[in-house]
N, C-alpha and C positions, 0 to 999 in steps of 0.2 A: 520544835519539841522536840527537849532537854530532861530527863528521866536517871536520879540514882535509886541507890536498894539505902538505906537505915538499917543496916544487918545487927553492928553495936551499941550499946550506947555512948551519942554523940556526947563531949563538953568542945567545951570555948575554954579558949585560952585568953586572956584579955591583958595585956601593957600592964603596970598600975600609972599610966600618965590616959590614958582610954575609962572611959566611964561610957557605959552600954545602958539605962533600962529606957523597960518601958511604953511607948505614947501614951501621957495622956488627952484623948479627944478635945476636950475640955479648953485646956490653957494652949495645946503644943502646936495648933495645929497656923500660926504664920510659923514654926522654927520649924518647922515638912517646908509645908512649900518653901521655903526662902534654899533649903537645903540643894528641896528639889531643882527651881530652878536651874541654881547653881550648880550640878547636879548631870543636868543635863542638855547646858546650853549650847553645847557645842555638838551634839550628840544632831545627825541627818532628820529632817525633815521637824528640828521639832521648833517650834513654836510656843511663846510666851502667851501667860496667862497672872493677871488678875489676881492678887488671894482670894475672892470674890469668885470667880470660875473656873478656879481650881476646885474653893476649901466645897464652890459646891457640887461639884461631878464624881470630889473625894467620896465628903458623907450621904451621893447616891447611890454610893457602890456596892448588892449585902454579898458581897465574899469576902472583903476586907473580916480577916480575920483580927477585932480590935486586942487581944490578947495576945497578939505575935506580932504588930505594930512594932517596933525599937529605932531606938532612934541613938544618934550611939559620938555621946562630946571630947573631945580634947582643953584640957586651960579649959575648963567653962564654957566654950564653943561648938557648939553643934557643928561638926562632923562631915555624917549619916547619917542613911539608916537603911532598913529592911521591912517594906511592905509583906507581912504572909496571905493567903489568903483562904480558903474556909472551899474554893469549888473543886477536889477534886482526891475529898476529905471520904465522897463515898464511895472514890475507887483504894481504899488507903494511902490513901497519897498523904502530902501536905504540898504546898505550892509560892515558891519566891516571887508574885505579882513582882516587884522595883525590889530593891538593892541604889544604889546612889552615893560618892561621893565628890566633898563639894571638888573641885580642879583644883584648889591649894598644894591637896589632899593625897590624892589619884598618885598610886603608883606606892604604896608606900604595909602595901598588906594586912589594910581598912575593908575588901567588900569580900576575905578569904574571913575574917571576924567573925562579920553577917549571913552570911554562908552557910559557917558554923553556929548561930545562932540562930539560926533561920533549923537548922536540923537537928538541935535541941530540940529546939518548941515542938517541931511538927512529935522527935521525937517522946514528949512527954506528953501527947493527944494521943497516943497510941497507933502513929499513920510509922510506917518503915518503908514505905522509898519521901520522893521532895521530886514536886518537876516547877521548871523553868520553863521561857519561853525566851529567841532571842530572832535575831534575826540576823541573818551569814553576813549582808551591810554594814554593822555595825564596825564602823574602824577603832574603837575602841577594846580592852583589850579584856573586853565580856568575856566572850567564846572561853575562849586560852580557863580562865580562872575557874567558868563552871567546869571544865573537862579537869583541871584543879584536880576539882573537887569529887572526881569520879562518875559525871557526869555526862551521860553519851547519848549520840542524838535517837530518840526514837519517831520520830514523824519531817514535819516540812509539807508546806504548801511555798505557792507565789504570788506577790501581791500587784498586777499591775493595778497603775493609773494614770487616767490620764495627767501630759505638764501644762503648766503655768506658765505665763510670762510677769505675771507675777508674782509680790510676795504674797507669802504667809500671811493670813492676815490673823489677832486677837482668835483665839475660839470662845 
């Protein structure tokens, strides 16, 4: 687990070609699903999910902060998202559940913009720290990205699972 203080009012600098907007849960779930699936498709343990199953799981979440989930657009196409969560608000903490940027747009600083947006949202709610969990086995640059934004490890745990010779099935 990682955590970062939010000491001063954060701001997000958005390049001219980028648009950030709050997710419309009524009409934009299919867009979010596509970006989510692309963003995580090369991560270890990724199991593709149909829109129906993904939507069911997403809408069943009781901690997703619907006011703090944003989509990122470039040239009219959605290229990323940040999903905030309310699960640590009782500790005066915001929480980034997920950040994703489509594979073709990774490495251009868009993840930083999404972290900054989550910080702005948390601060506006009166929260003065923000947390996130990441897997140390994650081969993307996610850990470095969070560290760059002041996140420091505050706990860890190990998870063991039995290996399987069969490929993962859709959940």
